[in-house]
C-alpha positions in Angstrom: 0.3 -0.1 0.1 2.9 2.6 0.8 4.3 2.5 -2.3 1.5 4.8 -3.5 2.6 7.6 -1.1 4.9 10.1 -3.1 6.8 12.7 -2.2 5.2 16.3 -2.1 7.9 18.1 -1.0 9.8 20.4 -3.3 7.8 20.1 -6.6 7.3 22.7 -9.2 3.8 23.1 -8.9 3.5 22.5 -5.5 1.7 19.6 -4.3 -2.3 19.3 -4.6 -5.0 18.9 -2.2 -5.8 15.8 -4.1 -2.2 14.3 -3.6 -2.1 15.6 0.1 -5.5 14.0 0.7 -4.3 10.6 -1.0 -1.0 10.5 0.5 -2.9 10.5 4.0 -5.6 8.0 2.9 -2.8 5.5 2.2 -1.0 6.3 5.4 -4.4 5.6 7.2 -4.8 2.4 4.9 -1.6 1.3 6.3 -1.8 2.1 10.1 -5.3 0.8 10.5 -4.8 -2.4 8.0 -8.5 -1.6 6.5 -8.9 -0.7 2.9 -12.1 0.3 3.2 -13.3 0.5 7.1 -16.8 -0.9 8.3 -19.3 1.2 8.6 -19.1 1.1 12.6 -15.2 2.3 11.9 -16.1 4.6 9.3 -16.1 8.1 11.0 -12.9 7.3 12.8 -11.1 6.4 9.4 -12.6 9.4 7.8 -11.4 11.5 10.9 -8.1 10.2 11.0 -7.5 10.9 6.7 -8.8 14.6 7.4 -6.1 15.0 10.4 -3.1 13.5 8.5 -4.2 15.7 6.0 -4.0 18.6 7.7 -0.8 17.6 9.5 0.8 16.9 5.9 -0.3 20.3 4.7 1.5 22.0 7.9 4.5 20.0 7.3 4.5 20.8 3.5 4.2 24.8 4.3 6.6 24.9 7.1 9.5 22.9 5.4 12.2 25.0 3.8 15.1 24.2 1.6 18.0 26.0 -0.6 17.7 23.2 -3.4 15.9 24.0 -6.8 12.2 22.7 -7.1 12.2 19.9 -8.8 9.9 18.9 -11.9 7.1 16.6 -11.8 7.3 15.7 -15.6 11.3 14.7 -15.1 10.9 12.5 -11.8 7.9 11.0 -13.4 9.8 10.0 -16.6 12.8 8.8 -14.1 10.1 6.6 -12.2 9.1 5.3 -15.4 12.7 4.3 -16.5 13.4 2.7 -13.1 10.3 0.6 -13.4 11.0 -0.4 -16.9 14.4 -1.3 -16.0 12.8 -3.5 -12.9 10.7 -5.0 -14.9 11.2 -5.2 -18.3 
């Protein structure tokens, strides 16, 4: 599951709300062991995703770096190349 959590810091353009939420969702899924929680656990699960999203957003806003921002397309191409080499 956690393979879908991508680095969100220091990219141009910056991470979107959807990307932050998707990472939070994957994190909560991993912690809870639920892909989709039962109705009795849904409220707690959803609250956890919201709180993790908020924490991630605050973290991304507060981080600083002197490194130049990475380009999303270049990083995506590097990932595709690694995948091609790994899986053929």
